All heavy atoms as a GROMACS GRO file, in nm:
protein
  641
    1MET      N    1  13.626   0.647  14.094
    1MET     CA    2  13.588   0.682  13.960
    1MET      C    3  13.454   0.755  13.965
    1MET      O    4  13.363   0.715  14.036
    1MET     CB    5  13.576   0.558  13.872
    1MET     CG    6  13.530   0.589  13.732
    1MET     SD    7  13.500   0.446  13.627
    1MET     CE    8  13.664   0.384  13.607
    2LYS      N    9  13.442   0.860  13.888
    2LYS     CA   10  13.318   0.936  13.878
    2LYS      C   11  13.230   0.875  13.768
    2LYS      O   12  13.279   0.806  13.679
    2LYS     CB   13  13.346   1.082  13.844
    2LYS     CG   14  13.432   1.154  13.945
    2LYS     CD   15  13.353   1.188  14.066
    2LYS     CE   16  13.439   1.270  14.161
    2LYS     NZ   17  13.366   1.319  14.274
    3CYS      N   18  13.102   0.904  13.776
    3CYS     CA   19  13.007   0.851  13.679
    3CYS      C   20  12.915   0.965  13.634
    3CYS      O   21  12.873   1.047  13.715
    3CYS     CB   22  12.926   0.739  13.741
    3CYS     SG   23  12.812   0.661  13.628
    4LEU      N   24  12.885   0.967  13.505
    4LEU     CA   25  12.798   1.069  13.449
    4LEU      C   26  12.679   1.000  13.383
    4LEU      O   27  12.696   0.911  13.300
    4LEU     CB   28  12.875   1.152  13.346
    4LEU     CG   29  12.807   1.273  13.286
    4LEU    CD1   30  12.774   1.376  13.395
    4LEU    CD2   31  12.897   1.336  13.181
    5THR      N   32  12.559   1.038  13.422
    5THR     CA   33  12.438   0.982  13.362
    5THR      C   34  12.399   1.065  13.241
    5THR      O   35  12.388   1.187  13.249
    5THR     CB   36  12.321   0.981  13.463
    5THR    OG1   37  12.358   0.898  13.573
    5THR    CG2   38  12.194   0.928  13.399
    6ILE      N   39  12.381   0.997  13.129
    6ILE     CA   40  12.348   1.062  13.003
    6ILE      C   41  12.239   0.981  12.934
    6ILE      O   42  12.244   0.857  12.932
    6ILE     CB   43  12.472   1.072  12.910
    6ILE    CG1   44  12.584   1.146  12.982
    6ILE    CG2   45  12.438   1.138  12.778
    6ILE    CD1   46  12.714   1.150  12.906
    7ARG      N   47  12.141   1.049  12.877
    7ARG     CA   48  12.034   0.981  12.804
    7ARG      C   49  12.088   0.917  12.676
    7ARG      O   50  12.187   0.961  12.620
    7ARG     CB   51  11.925   1.082  12.765
    7ARG     CG   52  11.844   1.131  12.883
    7ARG     CD   53  11.740   1.231  12.841
    7ARG     NE   54  11.643   1.167  12.753
    7ARG     CZ   55  11.557   1.233  12.678
    7ARG    NH1   56  11.554   1.365  12.679
    7ARG    NH2   57  11.472   1.170  12.601
    8GLN      N   58  12.017   0.816  12.630
    8GLN     CA   59  12.047   0.757  12.500
    8GLN      C   60  11.986   0.845  12.392
    8GLN      O   61  11.886   0.909  12.417
    8GLN     CB   62  11.988   0.616  12.491
    8GLN     CG   63  12.058   0.516  12.579
    8GLN     CD   64  12.196   0.480  12.529
    8GLN    OE1   65  12.268   0.561  12.470
    8GLN    NE2   66  12.237   0.359  12.553
    9PRO      N   67  12.042   0.858  12.276
    9PRO     CA   68  12.154   0.783  12.221
    9PRO      C   69  12.290   0.843  12.256
    9PRO      O   70  12.393   0.791  12.216
    9PRO     CB   71  12.132   0.793  12.070
    9PRO     CG   72  12.074   0.930  12.052
    9PRO     CD   73  11.983   0.948  12.174
   10TRP      N   74  12.290   0.954  12.331
   10TRP     CA   75  12.416   1.024  12.357
   10TRP      C   76  12.516   0.938  12.434
   10TRP      O   77  12.635   0.941  12.405
   10TRP     CB   78  12.388   1.156  12.430
   10TRP     CG   79  12.269   1.227  12.373
   10TRP    CD1   80  12.153   1.257  12.438
   10TRP    CD2   81  12.252   1.273  12.238
   10TRP    NE1   82  12.066   1.319  12.353
   10TRP    CE2   83  12.123   1.330  12.228
   10TRP    CE3   84  12.332   1.271  12.125
   10TRP    CZ2   85  12.074   1.385  12.112
   10TRP    CZ3   86  12.282   1.326  12.007
   10TRP    CH2   87  12.155   1.382  12.002
   11ALA      N   88  12.468   0.860  12.532
   11ALA     CA   89  12.559   0.775  12.609
   11ALA      C   90  12.630   0.674  12.518
   11ALA      O   91  12.751   0.658  12.524
   11ALA     CB   92  12.482   0.702  12.720
   12ALA      N   93  12.554   0.607  12.433
   12ALA     CA   94  12.613   0.509  12.342
   12ALA      C   95  12.709   0.576  12.245
   12ALA      O   96  12.818   0.524  12.218
   12ALA     CB   97  12.504   0.435  12.266
   13LEU      N   98  12.673   0.690  12.192
   13LEU     CA   99  12.759   0.760  12.096
   13LEU      C  100  12.891   0.802  12.160
   13LEU      O  101  12.996   0.797  12.096
   13LEU     CB  102  12.686   0.880  12.038
   13LEU     CG  103  12.568   0.846  11.948
   13LEU    CD1  104  12.487   0.971  11.914
   13LEU    CD2  105  12.614   0.775  11.821
   14ILE      N  106  12.889   0.839  12.287
   14ILE     CA  107  13.014   0.872  12.357
   14ILE      C  108  13.100   0.748  12.373
   14ILE      O  109  13.219   0.748  12.342
   14ILE     CB  110  12.984   0.937  12.494
   14ILE    CG1  111  12.927   1.077  12.475
   14ILE    CG2  112  13.109   0.941  12.582
   14ILE    CD1  113  12.872   1.140  12.601
   15VAL      N  114  13.040   0.641  12.423
   15VAL     CA  115  13.115   0.516  12.446
   15VAL      C  116  13.172   0.461  12.316
   15VAL      O  117  13.283   0.407  12.313
   15VAL     CB  118  13.025   0.412  12.517
   15VAL    CG1  119  13.091   0.276  12.522
   15VAL    CG2  120  12.990   0.460  12.658
   16LEU      N  121  13.098   0.475  12.208
   16LEU     CA  122  13.143   0.424  12.077
   16LEU      C  123  13.245   0.516  12.008
   16LEU      O  124  13.296   0.483  11.903
   16LEU     CB  125  13.022   0.405  11.985
   16LEU     CG  126  12.921   0.301  12.032
   16LEU    CD1  127  12.793   0.309  11.950
   16LEU    CD2  128  12.981   0.161  12.026
   17GLY      N  129  13.272   0.631  12.068
   17GLY     CA  130  13.369   0.724  12.010
   17GLY      C  131  13.311   0.812  11.901
   17GLY      O  132  13.385   0.884  11.833
   18GLU      N  133  13.181   0.810  11.882
   18GLU     CA  134  13.115   0.890  11.779
   18GLU      C  135  13.083   1.031  11.828
   18GLU      O  136  13.060   1.120  11.748
   18GLU     CB  137  12.986   0.821  11.733
   18GLU     CG  138  13.007   0.685  11.668
   18GLU     CD  139  13.060   0.694  11.526
   18GLU    OE1  140  13.066   0.805  11.469
   18GLU    OE2  141  13.098   0.589  11.472
   19LYS      N  142  13.079   1.050  11.958
   19LYS     CA  143  13.052   1.182  12.018
   19LYS      C  144  13.169   1.212  12.110
   19LYS      O  145  13.195   1.138  12.204
   19LYS     CB  146  12.921   1.179  12.096
   19LYS     CG  147  12.880   1.314  12.154
   19LYS     CD  148  12.743   1.302  12.220
   19LYS     CE  149  12.684   1.436  12.260
   19LYS     NZ  150  12.762   1.513  12.352
   20GLN      N  151  13.241   1.318  12.082
   20GLN     CA  152  13.364   1.346  12.156
   20GLN      C  153  13.348   1.449  12.267
   20GLN      O  154  13.431   1.455  12.356
   20GLN     CB  155  13.473   1.393  12.060
   20GLN     CG  156  13.511   1.288  11.959
   20GLN     CD  157  13.619   1.337  11.864
   20GLN    OE1  158  13.653   1.454  11.863
   20GLN    NE2  159  13.672   1.246  11.786
   21PHE      N  160  13.245   1.529  12.263
   21PHE     CA  161  13.230   1.636  12.360
   21PHE      C  162  13.094   1.629  12.428
   21PHE      O  163  12.994   1.600  12.364
   21PHE     CB  164  13.245   1.773  12.293
   21PHE     CG  165  13.376   1.790  12.224
   21PHE    CD1  166  13.385   1.775  12.087
   21PHE    CD2  167  13.492   1.819  12.295
   21PHE    CE1  168  13.506   1.789  12.022
   21PHE    CE2  169  13.612   1.832  12.231
   21PHE     CZ  170  13.621   1.818  12.094
   22GLU      N  171  13.093   1.657  12.557
   22GLU     CA  172  12.970   1.666  12.635
   22GLU      C  173  12.987   1.786  12.728
   22GLU      O  174  13.085   1.796  12.800
   22GLU     CB  175  12.948   1.539  12.716
   22GLU     CG  176  12.825   1.540  12.805
   22GLU     CD  177  12.694   1.540  12.728
   22GLU    OE1  178  12.692   1.505  12.608
   22GLU    OE2  179  12.591   1.577  12.787
   23THR      N  180  12.894   1.878  12.723
   23THR     CA  181  12.906   1.997  12.805
   23THR      C  182  12.800   1.996  12.915
   23THR      O  183  12.694   1.936  12.901
   23THR     CB  184  12.890   2.125  12.721
   23THR    OG1  185  12.763   2.122  12.657
   23THR    CG2  186  13.000   2.135  12.616
   24ARG      N  187  12.834   2.060  13.024
   24ARG     CA  188  12.744   2.076  13.137
   24ARG      C  189  12.750   2.221  13.181
   24ARG      O  190  12.846   2.292  13.155
   24ARG     CB  191  12.788   1.987  13.255
   24ARG     CG  192  12.771   1.838  13.227
   24ARG     CD  193  12.624   1.803  13.238
   24ARG     NE  194  12.600   1.661  13.231
   24ARG     CZ  195  12.549   1.600  13.127
   24ARG    NH1  196  12.522   1.666  13.020
   24ARG    NH2  197  12.526   1.472  13.129
   25SER      N  198  12.648   2.265  13.253
   25SER     CA  199  12.644   2.404  13.301
   25SER      C  200  12.728   2.422  13.426
   25SER      O  201  12.755   2.534  13.466
   25SER     CB  202  12.499   2.445  13.329
   25SER     OG  203  12.444   2.360  13.427
   26TRP      N  204  12.773   2.314  13.488
   26TRP     CA  205  12.853   2.323  13.610
   26TRP      C  206  12.999   2.288  13.580
   26TRP      O  207  13.029   2.216  13.487
   26TRP     CB  208  12.797   2.230  13.719
   26TRP     CG  209  12.750   2.096  13.670
   26TRP    CD1  210  12.622   2.063  13.634
   26TRP    CD2  211  12.828   1.978  13.649
   26TRP    NE1  212  12.617   1.932  13.594
   26TRP    CE2  213  12.742   1.877  13.602
   26TRP    CE3  214  12.962   1.947  13.666
   26TRP    CZ2  215  12.785   1.749  13.572
   26TRP    CZ3  216  13.006   1.819  13.636
   26TRP    CH2  217  12.917   1.722  13.590
   27GLN      N  218  13.086   2.342  13.661
   27GLN     CA  219  13.230   2.318  13.645
   27GLN      C  220  13.275   2.206  13.737
   27GLN      O  221  13.213   2.177  13.839
   27GLN     CB  222  13.309   2.444  13.680
   27GLN     CG  223  13.284   2.558  13.585
   27GLN     CD  224  13.366   2.680  13.623
   27GLN    OE1  225  13.426   2.687  13.729
   27GLN    NE2  226  13.368   2.777  13.534
   28THR      N  227  13.386   2.143  13.700
   28THR     CA  228  13.447   2.041  13.784
   28THR      C  229  13.598   2.047  13.767
   28THR      O  230  13.648   2.078  13.660
   28THR     CB  231  13.395   1.900  13.749
   28THR    OG1  232  13.457   1.807  13.838
   28THR    CG2  233  13.426   1.862  13.606
   29ALA      N  234  13.667   2.016  13.874
   29ALA     CA  235  13.813   2.008  13.869
   29ALA      C  236  13.856   1.864  13.846
   29ALA      O  237  13.974   1.835  13.836
   29ALA     CB  238  13.872   2.062  13.999
   30TYR      N  239  13.760   1.772  13.839
   30TYR     CA  240  13.792   1.630  13.825
   30TYR      C  241  13.855   1.602  13.689
   30TYR      O  242  13.806   1.645  13.585
   30TYR     CB  243  13.666   1.544  13.841
   30TYR     CG  244  13.693   1.397  13.824
   30TYR    CD1  245  13.753   1.324  13.925
   30TYR    CD2  246  13.661   1.332  13.706
   30TYR    CE1  247  13.780   1.189  13.909
   30TYR    CE2  248  13.687   1.197  13.689
   30TYR     CZ  249  13.747   1.125  13.791
   30TYR     OH  250  13.774   0.992  13.774
   31ARG      N  251  13.963   1.526  13.692
   31ARG     CA  252  14.028   1.476  13.571
   31ARG      C  253  14.057   1.330  13.596
   31ARG      O  254  14.107   1.292  13.700
   31ARG     CB  255  14.158   1.551  13.541
   31ARG     CG  256  14.140   1.701  13.517
   31ARG     CD  257  14.062   1.726  13.389
   31ARG     NE  258  14.043   1.868  13.363
   31ARG     CZ  259  13.938   1.939  13.400
   31ARG    NH1  260  13.842   1.882  13.469
   31ARG    NH2  261  13.927   2.066  13.369
   32GLY      N  262  14.024   1.245  13.502
   32GLY     CA  263  14.050   1.102  13.519
   32GLY      C  264  13.945   1.020  13.449
   32GLY      O  265  13.866   1.070  13.369
   33GLU      N  266  13.944   0.892  13.481
   33GLU     CA  267  13.849   0.801  13.419
   33GLU      C  268  13.707   0.841  13.457
   33GLU      O  269  13.682   0.889  13.566
   33GLU     CB  270  13.877   0.657  13.461
   33GLU     CG  271  14.006   0.604  13.405
   33GLU     CD  272  14.025   0.457  13.439
   33GLU    OE1  273  13.948   0.401  13.520
   33GLU    OE2  274  14.117   0.398  13.383
   34LEU      N  275  13.617   0.816  13.364
   34LEU     CA  276  13.477   0.854  13.383
   34LEU      C  277  13.388   0.743  13.331
   34LEU      O  278  13.400   0.702  13.215
   34LEU     CB  279  13.449   0.984  13.308
   34LEU     CG  280  13.309   1.042  13.319
   34LEU    CD1  281  13.284   1.092  13.461
   34LEU    CD2  282  13.292   1.157  13.221
   35ALA      N  283  13.301   0.692  13.414
   35ALA     CA  284  13.204   0.592  13.371
   35ALA      C  285  13.085   0.665  13.309
   35ALA      O  286  13.046   0.772  13.354
   35ALA     CB  287  13.157   0.508  13.490
   36ILE      N  288  13.028   0.605  13.206
   36ILE     CA  289  12.909   0.660  13.142
   36ILE      C  290  12.791   0.571  13.178
   36ILE      O  291  12.791   0.451  13.152
   36ILE     CB  292  12.926   0.665  12.988
   36ILE    CG1  293  13.047   0.748  12.949
   36ILE    CG2  294  12.799   0.719  12.922
   36ILE    CD1  295  13.040   0.894  12.990
   37HIS      N  296  12.691   0.630  13.239
   37HIS     CA  297  12.569   0.560  13.278
   37HIS      C  298  12.458   0.598  13.182
   37HIS      O  299  12.425   0.716  13.169
   37HIS     CB  300  12.532   0.598  13.422
   37HIS     CG  301  12.400   0.546  13.465
   37HIS    ND1  302  12.287   0.624  13.468
   37HIS    CD2  303  12.362   0.423  13.506
   37HIS    CE1  304  12.186   0.551  13.512
   37HIS    NE2  305  12.228   0.430  13.534
   38ALA      N  306  12.404   0.500  13.113
   38ALA     CA  307  12.292   0.525  13.021
   38ALA      C  308  12.164   0.529  13.104
   38ALA      O  309  12.121   0.427  13.158
   38ALA     CB  310  12.283   0.415  12.916
   39GLY      N  311  12.105   0.645  13.114
   39GLY     CA  312  11.980   0.659  13.187
   39GLY      C  313  11.867   0.588  13.115
   39GLY      O  314  11.881   0.540  13.003
   40MET      N  315  11.753   0.582  13.181
   40MET     CA  316  11.638   0.512  13.122
   40MET      C  317  11.581   0.581  13.000
   40MET      O  318  11.526   0.518  12.912
   40MET     CB  319  11.529   0.495  13.227
   40MET     CG  320  11.562   0.391  13.330
   40MET     SD  321  11.433   0.374  13.453
   40MET     CE  322  11.285   0.370  13.354
   41GLY      N  323  11.593   0.712  12.995
   41GLY     CA  324  11.533   0.787  12.886
   41GLY      C  325  11.607   0.771  12.754
   41GLY      O  326  11.729   0.764  12.750
   42ILE      N  327  11.532   0.760  12.647
   42ILE     CA  328  11.588   0.753  12.512
   42ILE      C  329  11.524   0.863  12.428
   42ILE      O  330  11.402   0.872  12.419
   42ILE     CB  331  11.562   0.616  12.446
   42ILE    CG1  332  11.631   0.505  12.526
   42ILE    CG2  333  11.610   0.616  12.301
   42ILE    CD1  334  11.605   0.366  12.471
   43ASP      N  335  11.608   0.945  12.366
   43ASP     CA  336  11.559   1.049  12.276
   43ASP      C  337  11.536   0.981  12.140
   43ASP      O  338  11.625   0.975  12.056
   43ASP     CB  339  11.661   1.162  12.265
   43ASP     CG  340  11.612   1.278  12.181
   43ASP    OD1  341  11.519   1.260  12.100
   43ASP    OD2  342  11.668   1.388  12.195
   44LYS      N  343  11.416   0.928  12.121
   44LYS     CA  344  11.385   0.852  12.000
   44LYS      C  345  11.389   0.937  11.874
   44LYS      O  346  11.425   0.889  11.767
   44LYS     CB  347  11.250   0.783  12.015
   44LYS     CG  348  11.253   0.676  12.123
   44LYS     CD  349  11.120   0.605  12.135
   44LYS     CE  350  11.130   0.497  12.242
   44LYS     NZ  351  11.010   0.416  12.251
   45THR      N  352  11.354   1.063  11.887
   45THR     CA  353  11.360   1.153  11.771
   45THR      C  354  11.503   1.166  11.722
   45THR      O  355  11.531   1.157  11.602
   45THR     CB  356  11.302   1.291  11.806
   45THR    OG1  357  11.167   1.273  11.849
   45THR    CG2  358  11.306   1.385  11.687
   46ALA      N  359  11.597   1.187  11.813
   46ALA     CA  360  11.739   1.199  11.775
   46ALA      C  361  11.791   1.071  11.713
   46ALA      O  362  11.869   1.074  11.618
   46ALA     CB  363  11.823   1.237  11.897
   47CYS      N  364  11.747   0.956  11.763
   47CYS     CA  365  11.792   0.827  11.710
   47CYS      C  366  11.753   0.808  11.564
   47CYS      O  367  11.818   0.734  11.491
   47CYS     CB  368  11.733   0.712  11.791
   47CYS     SG  369  11.797   0.695  11.956
   48ARG      N  370  11.647   0.875  11.523
   48ARG     CA  371  11.597   0.859  11.385
   48ARG      C  372  11.648   0.968  11.291
   48ARG      O  373  11.618   0.966  11.172
   48ARG     CB  374  11.444   0.858  11.387
   48ARG     CG  375  11.389   0.737  11.458
   48ARG     CD  376  11.237   0.733  11.456
   48ARG     NE  377  11.188   0.613  11.520
   48ARG     CZ  378  11.124   0.610  11.636
   48ARG    NH1  379  11.099   0.724  11.700
   48ARG    NH2  380  11.084   0.498  11.689
   49GLN      N  381  11.725   1.063  11.344
   49GLN     CA  382  11.776   1.173  11.263
   49GLN      C  383  11.923   1.151  11.230
   49GLN      O  384  11.997   1.091  11.307
   49GLN     CB  385  11.763   1.306  11.338
   49GLN     CG  386  11.620   1.350  11.359
   49GLN     CD  387  11.611   1.477  11.441
   49GLN    OE1  388  11.704   1.515  11.511
   49GLN    NE2  389  11.497   1.544  11.433
   50GLU      N  390  11.962   1.202  11.113
   50GLU     CA  391  12.104   1.202  11.075
   50GLU      C  392  12.173   1.318  11.144
   50GLU      O  393  12.111   1.420  11.168
   50GLU     CB  394  12.118   1.213  10.922
   50GLU     CG  395  12.064   1.093  10.848
   50GLU     CD  396  12.136   0.964  10.879
   50GLU    OE1  397  12.251   0.966  10.931
   50GLU    OE2  398  12.079   0.858  10.854
   51PRO      N  399  12.298   1.305  11.178
   51PRO     CA  400  12.390   1.194  11.152
   51PRO      C  401  12.387   1.086  11.259
   51PRO      O  402  12.460   0.987  11.251
   51PRO     CB  403  12.526   1.262  11.151
   51PRO     CG  404  12.511   1.370  11.253
   51PRO     CD  405  12.368   1.419  11.240
   52PHE      N  406  12.301   1.100  11.359
   52PHE     CA  407  12.298   1.007  11.472
   52PHE      C  408  12.254   0.867  11.430
   52PHE      O  409  12.310   0.767  11.475
   52PHE     CB  410  12.211   1.061  11.584
   52PHE     CG  411  12.238   1.206  11.613
   52PHE    CD1  412  12.140   1.301  11.594
   52PHE    CD2  413  12.363   1.248  11.654
   52PHE    CE1  414  12.165   1.435  11.619
   52PHE    CE2  415  12.390   1.382  11.678
   52PHE     CZ  416  12.291   1.475  11.660
   53LYS      N  417  12.154   0.859  11.344
   53LYS     CA  418  12.103   0.730  11.297
   53LYS      C  419  12.214   0.649  11.230
   53LYS      O  420  12.232   0.531  11.259
   53LYS     CB  421  11.986   0.752  11.200
   53LYS     CG  422  11.924   0.625  11.148
   53LYS     CD  423  11.808   0.656  11.056
   53LYS     CE  424  11.748   0.529  10.999
   53LYS     NZ  425  11.635   0.558  10.911
   54SER      N  426  12.291   0.712  11.142
   54SER     CA  427  12.400   0.643  11.072
   54SER      C  428  12.513   0.604  11.168
   54SER      O  429  12.571   0.496  11.155
   54SER     CB  430  12.457   0.730  10.961
   54SER     OG  431  12.360   0.750  10.861
   55ALA      N  432  12.544   0.692  11.262
   55ALA     CA  433  12.650   0.662  11.359
   55ALA      C  434  12.613   0.541  11.444
   55ALA      O  435  12.696   0.453  11.468
   55ALA     CB  436  12.676   0.784  11.448
   56LEU      N  437  12.488   0.533  11.487
   56LEU     CA  438  12.443   0.418  11.564
   56LEU      C  439  12.444   0.291  11.477
   56LEU      O  440  12.488   0.184  11.521
   56LEU     CB  441  12.303   0.442  11.619
   56LEU     CG  442  12.292   0.547  11.728
   56LEU    CD1  443  12.146   0.582  11.754
   56LEU    CD2  444  12.360   0.502  11.856
   57ALA      N  445  12.399   0.303  11.354
   57ALA     CA  446  12.391   0.188  11.262
   57ALA      C  447  12.529   0.130  11.234
   57ALA      O  448  12.542   0.008  11.219
   57ALA     CB  449  12.323   0.229  11.132
   58ARG      N  450  12.632   0.212  11.228
   58ARG     CA  451  12.769   0.162  11.206
   58ARG      C  452  12.811   0.062  11.313
   58ARG      O  453  12.898  -0.021  11.291
   58ARG     CB  454  12.870   0.278  11.204
   58ARG     CG  455  12.878   0.351  11.074
   58ARG     CD  456  13.001   0.440  11.067
   58ARG     NE  457  12.994   0.557  11.153
   58ARG     CZ  458  12.932   0.671  11.123
   58ARG    NH1  459  12.870   0.682  11.007
   58ARG    NH2  460  12.934   0.772  11.207
   59HIS      N  461  12.748   0.071  11.428
   59HIS     CA  462  12.783  -0.016  11.540
   59HIS      C  463  12.672  -0.116  11.573
   59HIS      O  464  12.674  -0.181  11.676
   59HIS     CB  465  12.814   0.069  11.664
   59HIS     CG  466  12.928   0.163  11.641
   59HIS    ND1  467  13.060   0.124  11.655
   59HIS    CD2  468  12.931   0.293  11.602
   59HIS    CE1  469  13.138   0.227  11.628
   59HIS    NE2  470  13.062   0.330  11.595
   60GLY      N  471  12.573  -0.126  11.483
   60GLY     CA  472  12.467  -0.224  11.498
   60GLY      C  473  12.352  -0.183  11.590
   60GLY      O  474  12.276  -0.268  11.635
   61PHE      N  475  12.340  -0.053  11.618
   61PHE     CA  476  12.234  -0.007  11.707
   61PHE      C  477  12.124   0.067  11.631
   61PHE      O  478  12.149   0.130  11.529
   61PHE     CB  479  12.290   0.088  11.814
   61PHE     CG  480  12.374   0.019  11.916
   61PHE    CD1  481  12.511   0.034  11.917
   61PHE    CD2  482  12.316  -0.063  12.012
   61PHE    CE1  483  12.590  -0.030  12.012
   61PHE    CE2  484  12.393  -0.127  12.106
   61PHE     CZ  485  12.530  -0.111  12.107
   62THR      N  486  12.004   0.056  11.683
   62THR     CA  487  11.889   0.132  11.638
   62THR      C  488  11.818   0.184  11.762
   62THR      O  489  11.856   0.149  11.875
   62THR     CB  490  11.790   0.045  11.558
   62THR    OG1  491  11.731  -0.050  11.647
   62THR    CG2  492  11.856  -0.025  11.441
   63VAL      N  493  11.713   0.260  11.744
   63VAL     CA  494  11.635   0.309  11.858
   63VAL      C  495  11.578   0.192  11.939
   63VAL      O  496  11.555   0.204  12.059
   63VAL     CB  497  11.524   0.405  11.810
   63VAL    CG1  498  11.419   0.331  11.731
   63VAL    CG2  499  11.460   0.479  11.927
   64ASP      N  500  11.560   0.077  11.876
   64ASP     CA  501  11.498  -0.037  11.942
   64ASP      C  502  11.593  -0.126  12.021
   64ASP      O  503  11.548  -0.209  12.100
   64ASP     CB  504  11.424  -0.123  11.840
   64ASP     CG  505  11.313  -0.047  11.772
   64ASP    OD1  506  11.239   0.025  11.842
   64ASP    OD2  507  11.300  -0.058  11.648
   65ASN      N  508  11.725  -0.113  12.002
   65ASN     CA  509  11.815  -0.204  12.074
   65ASN      C  510  11.925  -0.131  12.153
   65ASN      O  511  12.025  -0.193  12.189
   65ASN     CB  512  11.876  -0.307  11.979
   65ASN     CG  513  11.973  -0.248  11.879
   65ASN    OD1  514  11.990  -0.128  11.869
   65ASN    ND2  515  12.037  -0.335  11.802
   66LEU      N  516  11.906  -0.004  12.179
   66LEU     CA  517  12.003   0.068  12.263
   66LEU      C  518  11.994   0.019  12.407
   66LEU      O  519  11.884  -0.005  12.457
   66LEU     CB  520  11.975   0.219  12.260
   66LEU     CG  521  12.023   0.293  12.138
   66LEU    CD1  522  11.969   0.436  12.140
   66LEU    CD2  523  12.174   0.294  12.131
   67PRO      N  524  12.107   0.005  12.476
   67PRO     CA  525  12.104  -0.037  12.616
   67PRO      C  526  12.031   0.067  12.701
   67PRO      O  527  12.057   0.186  12.690
   67PRO     CB  528  12.251  -0.044  12.655
   67PRO     CG  529  12.327  -0.049  12.528
   67PRO     CD  530  12.243   0.020  12.426
   68SER      N  531  11.940   0.020  12.783
   68SER     CA  532  11.871   0.107  12.878
   68SER      C  533  11.820   0.020  12.992
   68SER      O  534  11.833  -0.101  12.988
   68SER     CB  535  11.755   0.182  12.813
   68SER     OG  536  11.648   0.094  12.790
   69GLY      N  537  11.760   0.080  13.091
   69GLY     CA  538  11.710   0.004  13.205
   69GLY      C  539  11.567  -0.042  13.188
   69GLY      O  540  11.511  -0.102  13.277
   70SER      N  541  11.505  -0.017  13.073
   70SER     CA  542  11.362  -0.044  13.059
   70SER      C  543  11.328  -0.192  13.050
   70SER      O  544  11.213  -0.229  13.061
   70SER     CB  545  11.308   0.028  12.935
   70SER     OG  546  11.373  -0.020  12.820
   71HIS      N  547  11.426  -0.279  13.033
   71HIS     CA  548  11.398  -0.422  13.020
   71HIS      C  549  11.384  -0.492  13.154
   71HIS      O  550  11.345  -0.608  13.160
   71HIS     CB  551  11.510  -0.490  12.940
   71HIS     CG  552  11.637  -0.500  13.016
   71HIS    ND1  553  11.720  -0.392  13.032
   71HIS    CD2  554  11.694  -0.602  13.085
   71HIS    CE1  555  11.824  -0.428  13.105
   71HIS    NE2  556  11.811  -0.554  13.138
   72ARG      N  557  11.411  -0.424  13.262
   72ARG     CA  558  11.408  -0.484  13.395
   72ARG      C  559  11.263  -0.513  13.437
   72ARG      O  560  11.174  -0.434  13.412
   72ARG     CB  561  11.474  -0.391  13.496
   72ARG     CG  562  11.611  -0.344  13.453
   72ARG     CD  563  11.726  -0.415  13.504
   72ARG     NE  564  11.722  -0.454  13.640
   72ARG     CZ  565  11.824  -0.446  13.720
   72ARG    NH1  566  11.935  -0.390  13.680
   72ARG    NH2  567  11.817  -0.493  13.842
   73ARG      N  568  11.242  -0.625  13.502
   73ARG     CA  569  11.107  -0.662  13.545
   73ARG      C  570  11.065  -0.591  13.672
   73ARG      O  571  10.949  -0.570  13.696
   73ARG     CB  572  11.098  -0.812  13.567
   73ARG     CG  573  11.094  -0.890  13.438
   73ARG     CD  574  11.074  -1.033  13.466
   73ARG     NE  575  11.202  -1.085  13.518
   73ARG     CZ  576  11.225  -1.210  13.547
   73ARG    NH1  577  11.130  -1.298  13.534
   73ARG    NH2  578  11.341  -1.250  13.590
   74HIS      N  579  11.159  -0.558  13.755
   74HIS     CA  580  11.127  -0.497  13.883
   74HIS      C  581  11.149  -0.347  13.875
   74HIS      O  582  11.109  -0.284  13.779
   74HIS     CB  583  11.208  -0.564  13.994
   74HIS     CG  584  11.186  -0.712  13.999
   74HIS    ND1  585  11.067  -0.768  14.039
   74HIS    CD2  586  11.266  -0.814  13.964
   74HIS    CE1  587  11.075  -0.900  14.030
   74HIS    NE2  588  11.195  -0.931  13.986
   75LYS      N  589  11.213  -0.293  13.972
   75LYS     CA  590  11.236  -0.148  13.976
   75LYS      C  591  11.327  -0.106  13.860
   75LYS      O  592  11.440  -0.154  13.849
   75LYS     CB  593  11.301  -0.111  14.110
   75LYS     CG  594  11.318   0.035  14.129
   75LYS     CD  595  11.375   0.064  14.266
   75LYS     CE  596  11.394   0.212  14.282
   75LYS     NZ  597  11.453   0.244  14.413
   76PRO      N  598  11.280  -0.020  13.771
   76PRO     CA  599  11.362   0.022  13.656
   76PRO      C  600  11.486   0.099  13.700
   76PRO      O  601  11.484   0.172  13.798
   76PRO     CB  602  11.269   0.114  13.577
   76PRO     CG  603  11.133   0.084  13.626
   76PRO     CD  604  11.149   0.038  13.768
   77SER      N  605  11.592   0.079  13.626
   77SER     CA  606  11.716   0.153  13.650
   77SER      C  607  11.790   0.166  13.518
   77SER      O  608  11.758   0.097  13.422
   77SER     CB  609  11.803   0.083  13.753
   77SER     OG  610  11.841  -0.046  13.705
   78GLY      N  611  11.889   0.250  13.514
   78GLY     CA  612  11.969   0.266  13.393
   78GLY      C  613  12.072   0.156  13.382
   78GLY      O  614  12.070   0.058  13.455
   79ARG      N  615  12.167   0.175  13.291
   79ARG     CA  616  12.271   0.074  13.270
   79ARG      C  617  12.404   0.144  13.256
   79ARG      O  618  12.417   0.243  13.187
   79ARG     CB  619  12.240  -0.005  13.143
   79ARG     CG  620  12.342  -0.113  13.118
   79ARG     CD  621  12.304  -0.200  13.006
   79ARG     NE  622  12.186  -0.277  13.044
   79ARG     CZ  623  12.127  -0.363  12.964
   79ARG    NH1  624  12.170  -0.382  12.845
   79ARG    NH2  625  12.023  -0.431  13.004
   80LEU      N  626  12.507   0.088  13.322
   80LEU     CA  627  12.643   0.140  13.313
   80LEU      C  628  12.705   0.086  13.187
   80LEU      O  629  12.704  -0.035  13.163
   80LEU     CB  630  12.724   0.098  13.436
   80LEU     CG  631  12.856   0.166  13.457
   80LEU    CD1  632  12.836   0.315  13.479
   80LEU    CD2  633  12.928   0.106  13.577
   81LEU      N  634  12.754   0.175  13.100
   81LEU     CA  635  12.816   0.131  12.974
   81LEU      C  636  12.965   0.127  12.987
   81LEU      O  637  13.026   0.200  13.054
   81LEU     CB  638  12.778   0.227  12.861
   81LEU     CG  639  12.630   0.237  12.830
   81LEU    CD1  640  12.607   0.339  12.720
   81LEU    CD2  641  12.576   0.103  12.787
   0.00000   0.00000   0.00000
């Protein structure tokens, strides 16, 4: 299985079905299951803007409770969603 690292809130919005498309500058022939890895970075400005704020709120998320790796005590890492 392949994995794609995406910053929050985009990773959560994809997993929740609120974001259907993600584009990259590179091509791939891969087709199949894809794991979404929420990187440590959070775009806090986007989390506070519509329509993203409402989409996150529908699922109980805010900029303050999105899954990320920042809660780790030791070496920071992201989280697989």
